[in-house]
N, C-alpha and C positions, 0 to 999 in steps of 0.2 A: 413535444414540448408546448406549453400554451405560449402563445407569442401576441404581442401587440403591434400594430402598424399604423403609423401616422403618414398620410399623404398617397391615397391611391390614386395618382395621377396617371400620365401616359407610361411613365417607368414603373411606378407603384403598382398599378393594377395587375400587369401580367406576372410581376414577382410575387404577389399575394397569391395568385392562383396557382404557381408553382408551389407554393409552401402548403397551401391545402391539398394539393395532389400528393405531396410527399407525406401526408398524414397528420399535419400540424393543426392545433385549434387556433384559428387566428382571429383576434378581436381588431375591429377596424375604426380607426376615426379619420374624419376629413373635415375642414372647414364648411365645404359644401357638402352637406350629409347624402344628397342624392348620388355623388360620385362613390361614397362608402355604401349605400344601400344597393348599389348596382352589382356589388361582389355578394349580396346575400345568397343569391341562387347559386353561386359557387360552394357556399357553406360558411362564409365569413359571417360574423356576428359584428353587428354595429353598436357603437357606444355614444354617448352625447358629448363626452368632454376627453381629452388625453388623461385627466386623472383617474377617470373610470377604469381605465387599463390596469391601474395598479391591483385591483381585486382578482384579476385572472393572469397576468403575464410575468413570466419570468424573464424574458427580454423584450425590449420593444424597439422596433425598427423605425427609424425615420426615413423619408424621402419627399423632402419639402425644398421650397423654392430658394431661401438663402438664409443668410446668418440671421436676420431679424426674426424669421419664421422658426428657426431651430431654437431659439432662445425664447420664444412665446410660448413655442409648445411645451418646452422642457420646465421652463422657470417661471412664465407668465402665469395670470389667474386661471385656474382651472389646469395648468400644467402638470406634467408628470411630477415633477419635484419642487411644486409651488409651497409645499407645506414641509417645515423641518424635519418631520419623522416620516416622510414620504417613501424612505429607502428601508423603512423598518419591515416591510411586508415581502410580499414574493418577488420583487423585482431586483434583478442582479446585474442587469446589463443593459446599456443604451447602445444601439448600434446605427451610428449616422451616414445614412448613404448620400445625403445631401452634399454638394459641393460648397464649401465655405472657406472661410479664410483660417490657415493653420493656427494663427494667434488667438482666434476666436475659439477655436476646437479646444486649445489647451486649455483656455480660462473655463470654459463649459465643464471640460473634464475635472477640472480642479473643485468646482463646485459639486459636481455629482459625487465625486469622491467623498466630500463631506458628509453626504447622505449614505455612503456606503454602497455606491452603485458605480460598476465598472464602465468605462467609455471607451467604445471603438470607433474610430472614425474610419470609414469604409466606402468612399466614393467608388462610382463604377464608371466602366467604359464599355461601349458597344451599342449604346442608343436603344431606341425601342424595339428594333430587330432582335438585339441581343437579349433584351428582357423577356419577349416574347418566345425565343427559342430556348432560353435558360442556359445562355452561353456567355454571360456578362464576365468581364475582367474585374476583379476587386482589388483595389490596392488599400493594404489596411495598416492602420497605426494604433498602438495600445499595448498593454503588457502581453507577454507570450501566454499566459495562462488564460487572459480573456479572450483572445483571439482563437486558441485551442478550443475553448468552450462553445463559441457561437459560430466557427467554421462550418461544422456538419450541418448547420440548419442554412448557412448562405449558399452551400453547394446545392441546394434545391434550384437555385436559379443562376449560379455561376460556374463557370468551366475552369477558372483559375481565381485562387486566392492567395495574393503575396503579402507577407508580412514585412512591411518596410522600415519599420522601428518603433519608437515610443509614439504616443498620442500626437497627432498633428503630423506625421510622415506621411501619413495616407493622402490628408489633404494636399501637401506639397507635390506628392506624386502626381495627383490628379491635376494640379495647375502645371507641370510639365506636360503631360497628355493635352490639356487644351491649348497650351501654347503650340505644340504640334499640330493640332487637329486646325483650330483657328487659322494658322498661318498657311496650311496646305488648302483648305477650302478658298481661302482668299486668293492663293496662287492659280487653284483650279478655274475660279471665275475670271481671272485676267486671262488664262489661257483661251477659254471659251470665248471671251471677249475678242481677243486677238483673231481667232477664227472667224467670228461672225464678220470682223471687220475685214479681213482679207478674202471673204467670200468662199470660204470653204466648209464643208459640213461638219459643225463642230460636235454634232450628235455621234459622229465616227471616232473621236479621239480614243475613247476606251480600247476599241478595235485596234486602231493603229499604234497605240502606245502599249497594247497588252503584252507582258512578258518583259518590258524595258524597265529602265529604272524609275520611270514616272508611272509605272502601273501601280495601283495601290486600291484598296478596300474603298477608300475615300473618292478615287477617281471614278470608279466603276459606280459609286453611289449617286455622286452629285453633278456628273454631266449629264444624266439623262434629267435629272431633276431641274436643271438649268437651261435645259433645250427643250422640254416637252412640259404639258400642263396635266393636271390630273393625279399626282401623286399624293398619296396622304402626307400630312405633314410630320416631321421628325422632331419638331421642336422650334422654337422661335429665335430670331436673332438676338432679343434682349436676354436670352440665357448666355450665348455666347458672349455677349457685352458685360454682363455681370461677371463671367469667369474671367474674361480677359482684364477687367479692371482689377481684379484680386491678384491675378498675375502680376500685373505692374505694380501693385502696392508691395507684393512679395519681394520684386526685384529691386524696390527702393528699400525695404528694410533689410536685406542680404547683401547689397551692392551688386548684385549679377547685372551685368550689361546685356539688355534685350531689345535693341534697336527695332528688331522686326516685329516684335509684340507692340512696341509702340506705335508702328505704322498700321497694324491690324485694328489697334485701339482706335486711331483716328478714323478708319474706315467704317467702324461700326457706329462712332458717333455721328458720321455722317448718314449713316443709313437710318439712325434714330429719328435725325432731323429731316430727313426724307419721308417720314411716316411709316418706316420698315419695321420699326420695334417688333411688332407681333407677328411679321412674315415669317416664313418657311426659312430654316438655315441656308437654304440654296439662294436666298435672296441677295446674296452676296454679288450676284450676277447683276441686279437692279442697281446696284451701287456703282460698279465700275462700267458698266454700259447699259444705261436705263432702257435703252429701246430694244436692246435684244432680250430684256427679262421677262419672265412669265411668273413672276412670285410676287407682285406687289401685294401689300398688306390689305387692300380692298378686295383680293380674292381669297 
């Protein structure tokens, strides 16, 4: 299949490489052209604007920063569906791997449907390591027909694709994921801070807790990052803050009680006020115990 991809960042670039290795022709756009051009050596073809993908792609995949970015890439000037007849060509599906609000997803899908283009919201979990290994978990929303059509492509970089319901259901599932992940990482930071304060070796927590109920991929990933320097970044705290703000909005819209999310939201706002918005996700440790942290934004 000929594909388009908007957003070859930390997650998008390895996903594109998996698509190329699977034999797909991939046309790439990014606001910062150099990030797209870096994939040319792998076989990707770079275009100047999202609308240029219409001449080539049957499906366009998005992996961009937030709701505003999705809207701009799809409906803004030079966007995929900026013109009323944009869906009259080859483009049949938009697959959005970004993490955005479910309500915005439903609105975007309705606009795309007017152009004859199907929309699949397909946020991912697994982080940069999962993208690099091709083992991402994808939670999808959309019609069964659309998901059946694009799932074989997604399988190039995903170990699991779960159809959660109609458009927006994938984004809601990702919010559930982020609520669990953010609360867990915040809890790990507090545990590391307690270990430091008590004078024990926090770096040995994964070893000591291995096999118990507290053991997890997150524990084994983030304790080293909170106790050692030199790790490659997995993402920034501002990404967590964006997602937790969206979780809180969804909780208000649905009437769900989420007091833990509220506490994590306040932690992330404090982190931003401390100048840590661009710091690695492990910088939760700098919020709860600044003197023990290794991940200040200046690093």
